[in-house]
C-alpha angles and dihedrals in degrees: 000000000000116000124194116242114214113242121216113272094251092060122081132238089262091067091052091048091051090053092051091049089049091052091050091052092050091050088051091052092045090052091049090048092053093050089049092052091051093049091047091049090051092047090049091054089052093058116105118252111278093020108090125192109260098187142339143193138184113239142175123227110206115232128183090265111025135327138290116220121222136182102220115198138166135210121189092278109017144049118223125206111192113187112225132198124232089275089054094250120141117260123190128342122319121251114235122205130185125211089256090060094057108090101177136358142176123198121209090343095305109141091019094097133255091300092057093041090056097042111116093220097047095083093090098026123124121190126183140149139208129194090275108025141040119210130199108180126184116196107243113269097359123237098338095049094042093054091044090053091065139233098308088061094045090048089050091052090052091048093052093043091048092050091051091046088058089059095056113116114226 
């Protein structure tokens, strides 16, 4: 619930309105952070014994009509893709990929040419392909949401990107 905070008498209604908007945004980020923590916890419990989750993010994979949501996590040796429903709950079994299965990847537009490098939304974009599938994943919410989600999410983003970078063939 959002409650209005009384502004000092010498401040106008605009100041009060901006504080209300700021509180609503914080509650949005808090809700997303809680959803992320629930997804990460579920992904962590899906990891095999002795193979802890190093980092995780929530991402969207663009389709022709709409998006598919994924929890993307990495262990020391494998990448996990956990399909999520619209309420960010796990559906089905996760897909596990090893470095040997990643044939090609581009991180944040690097390796995608000048157009990708300059694209505004490529900052948190991860692309990779296997022998059977091609993935183009965008971190949920882009830069603003990732920073608002906190250090755990940013560290997860770094872990996933670092794992994919280790797959790049030189």
